[in-house]
N, CA, C and O of each residue as an XYZ file, in Angstrom:
248
protein
N     -10.831     30.315     44.085
C     -10.420     29.496     42.981
C      -8.915     29.684     42.774
O      -8.466     30.804     42.530
N      -8.119     28.592     42.870
C      -6.666     28.733     42.721
C      -6.298     28.985     41.266
O      -6.970     28.510     40.350
N      -5.245     29.722     41.071
C      -4.753     30.053     39.729
C      -3.856     28.914     39.241
O      -2.785     28.679     39.801
N      -4.303     28.197     38.178
C      -3.526     27.070     37.660
C      -2.813     27.490     36.381
O      -3.403     28.139     35.517
N      -1.568     27.124     36.267
C      -0.820     27.433     35.050
C      -0.928     26.249     34.095
O      -0.879     25.100     34.532
N      -1.076     26.515     32.791
C      -1.179     25.393     31.832
C       0.140     24.646     31.725
O       1.216     25.212     31.918
N       0.030     23.365     31.414
C       1.222     22.527     31.251
C       1.941     22.921     29.965
O       1.293     23.282     28.982
N       3.251     22.860     29.958
C       3.981     23.209     28.730
C       3.698     22.182     27.627
O       3.476     21.007     27.921
N       3.705     22.615     26.369
C       3.439     21.662     25.280
C       4.533     20.605     25.190
O       5.706     20.874     25.449
N       4.124     19.403     24.818
C       5.094     18.315     24.681
C       5.496     18.194     23.212
O       4.745     18.581     22.317
N       6.655     17.669     22.986
C       7.167     17.488     21.624
C       6.441     16.318     20.964
O       6.081     15.362     21.650
N       6.214     16.368     19.644
C       5.568     15.236     18.964
C       6.473     14.010     18.995
O       7.692     14.144     19.102
N       5.892     12.819     18.901
C       6.737     11.619     18.920
C       7.628     11.579     17.676
O       7.214     11.999     16.595
N       8.827     11.082     17.834
C       9.734     11.061     16.688
C       9.259     10.077     15.616
O       8.768      8.996     15.941
N       9.400     10.444     14.357
C       9.028      9.580     13.237
C      10.216      8.721     12.839
O      11.209      8.654     13.564
N      10.119      8.065     11.689
C      11.255      7.252     11.239
C      12.443      8.152     10.894
O      12.290      9.233     10.324
N      13.597      7.679     11.251
C      14.805      8.448     10.972
C      15.055      8.478      9.460
O      15.009      7.435      8.808
N      15.315      9.650      8.904
C      15.562      9.707      7.459
C      16.810      8.915      7.073
O      17.788      8.850      7.818
N      16.743      8.325      5.899
C      17.838      7.527      5.336
C      18.108      6.267      6.140
O      19.195      5.693      6.070
N      17.104      5.838      6.908
C      17.174      4.577      7.614
C      16.678      3.489      6.663
O      16.054      3.815      5.653
N      16.926      2.236      6.941
C      16.510      1.151      6.054
C      14.990      1.132      5.874
O      14.505      0.859      4.776
N      14.247      1.413      6.919
C      12.801      1.408      6.846
C      12.215      2.617      6.131
O      11.005      2.674      5.912
N      13.035      3.567      5.770
C      12.598      4.804      5.136
C      12.345      4.607      3.640
O      11.551      5.345      3.056
N      12.988      3.646      3.018
C      12.904      3.450      1.579
C      11.916      2.345      1.233
O      11.617      1.484      2.061
N      11.412      2.376     -0.002
C      10.510      1.326     -0.482
C      11.298      0.027     -0.638
O      12.485      0.060     -0.960
N      10.643     -1.127     -0.411
C      11.358     -2.397     -0.547
C      11.720     -2.677     -2.007
O      10.985     -2.304     -2.922
N      12.829     -3.319     -2.207
C      13.270     -3.696     -3.549
C      12.553     -4.984     -3.953
O      12.519     -5.933     -3.170
N      11.976     -5.038     -5.166
C      11.282     -6.257     -5.567
C      12.246     -7.433     -5.688
O      13.413     -7.270     -6.044
N      11.730     -8.616     -5.386
C      12.546     -9.823     -5.489
C      12.768    -10.165     -6.960
O      12.052     -9.651     -7.820
N      13.728    -11.008     -7.264
C      13.933    -11.405     -8.664
C      12.692    -12.058     -9.279
O      12.403    -11.846    -10.457
N      11.956    -12.849     -8.493
C      10.733    -13.468     -9.013
C       9.689    -12.402     -9.366
O       9.035    -12.491    -10.405
N       9.537    -11.405     -8.504
C       8.583    -10.331     -8.773
C       8.956     -9.593    -10.054
O       8.091     -9.296    -10.878
N      10.225     -9.303    -10.217
C      10.673     -8.586    -11.416
C      10.464     -9.437    -12.667
O      10.102     -8.909    -13.719
N      10.687    -10.745    -12.565
C      10.499    -11.624    -13.718
C       9.023    -11.707    -14.090
O       8.683    -11.683    -15.272
N       8.132    -11.806    -13.082
C       6.702    -11.920    -13.370
C       6.142    -10.639    -13.979
O       5.168    -10.691    -14.730
N       6.731     -9.512    -13.675
C       6.268     -8.249    -14.243
C       6.516     -8.174    -15.744
O       5.814     -7.453    -16.452
N       7.492     -8.901    -16.227
C       7.827     -8.849    -17.655
C       7.482    -10.133    -18.391
O       7.770    -10.240    -19.583
N       6.870    -11.120    -17.722
C       6.534    -12.410    -18.320
C       5.148    -12.313    -18.951
O       4.139    -12.287    -18.247
N       5.104    -12.260    -20.290
C       3.865    -12.004    -21.018
C       2.755    -13.011    -20.720
O       1.618    -12.579    -20.525
N       3.005    -14.336    -20.671
C       1.911    -15.254    -20.328
C       1.282    -14.948    -18.962
O       0.065    -15.048    -18.810
N       2.079    -14.586    -17.992
C       1.537    -14.246    -16.676
C       0.679    -12.981    -16.758
O      -0.382    -12.911    -16.138
N       1.130    -11.989    -17.516
C       0.365    -10.760    -17.671
C      -0.972    -11.041    -18.351
O      -1.993    -10.486    -17.947
N      -0.983    -11.892    -19.374
C      -2.230    -12.241    -20.060
C      -3.178    -12.989    -19.122
O      -4.384    -12.742    -19.132
N      -2.643    -13.891    -18.322
C      -3.468    -14.627    -17.367
C      -4.105    -13.661    -16.362
O      -5.307    -13.733    -16.106
N      -3.307    -12.767    -15.799
C      -3.833    -11.812    -14.820
C      -4.881    -10.897    -15.468
O      -5.885    -10.565    -14.837
N      -4.656    -10.494    -16.703
C      -5.608     -9.667    -17.434
C      -6.939    -10.406    -17.568
O      -8.000     -9.826    -17.339
N      -6.881    -11.692    -17.939
C      -8.097    -12.481    -18.098
C      -8.825    -12.638    -16.761
O     -10.047    -12.502    -16.705
N      -8.095    -12.919    -15.699
C      -8.713    -13.105    -14.383
C      -9.403    -11.817    -13.927
O     -10.530    -11.856    -13.433
N      -8.743    -10.704    -14.089
C      -9.331     -9.425    -13.663
C     -10.587     -9.126    -14.478
O     -11.579     -8.647    -13.927
N     -10.557     -9.404    -15.791
C     -11.724     -9.145    -16.627
C     -12.887    -10.052    -16.260
O     -14.033     -9.601    -16.257
N     -12.627    -11.314    -15.950
C     -13.703    -12.216    -15.536
C     -14.306    -11.734    -14.222
O     -15.526    -11.758    -14.055
N     -13.476    -11.303    -13.302
C     -13.985    -10.796    -12.025
C     -14.855     -9.563    -12.239
O     -15.883     -9.407    -11.580
N     -14.450     -8.688    -13.156
C     -15.272     -7.511    -13.455
C     -16.593     -7.917    -14.074
O     -17.633     -7.357    -13.727
N     -16.575     -8.892    -14.995
C     -17.804     -9.341    -15.619
C     -18.765     -9.952    -14.590
O     -19.974     -9.734    -14.666
N     -18.237    -10.703    -13.647
C     -19.077    -11.282    -12.597
C     -19.684    -10.161    -11.745
O     -20.867    -10.213    -11.412
N     -18.902     -9.174    -11.399
C     -19.394     -8.062    -10.586
C     -20.488     -7.284    -11.334
O     -21.511     -6.924    -10.751
N     -20.264     -7.033    -12.614
C     -21.267     -6.310    -13.410
C     -22.526     -7.140    -13.565
O     -23.632     -6.605    -13.491
N     -22.374     -8.452    -13.781
C     -23.539     -9.328    -13.929
C     -24.364     -9.348    -12.644
O     -25.593     -9.386    -12.708
N     -23.719     -9.324    -11.490
C     -24.434     -9.313    -10.213
C     -25.217     -8.006    -10.048
O     -26.308     -7.997     -9.478
N     -24.655     -6.912    -10.546
C     -25.329     -5.617    -10.367
C     -26.532     -5.471    -11.305
O     -27.378     -4.608    -11.071
N     -26.633     -6.292    -12.361
C     -27.727     -6.185    -13.317
C     -28.854     -7.180    -13.050
O     -29.738     -7.349    -13.890
N     -28.833     -7.832    -11.906
C     -29.913     -8.784    -11.578
C     -31.192     -8.069    -11.222
O     -32.197     -8.713    -10.922
């Protein structure tokens, strides 16, 4: 049986370079920032989410 030497360990693949553009979270667009503070839009989204929850709960109680 021949004596085999183990292969040397390889380096892990490089990750994203720190302080690169892809390293940071994206900046919200002006429309996104406006919708976050627009009360009618927030009320609409609140109503939609609540209706979806009510439908889900109603389905589970059949």
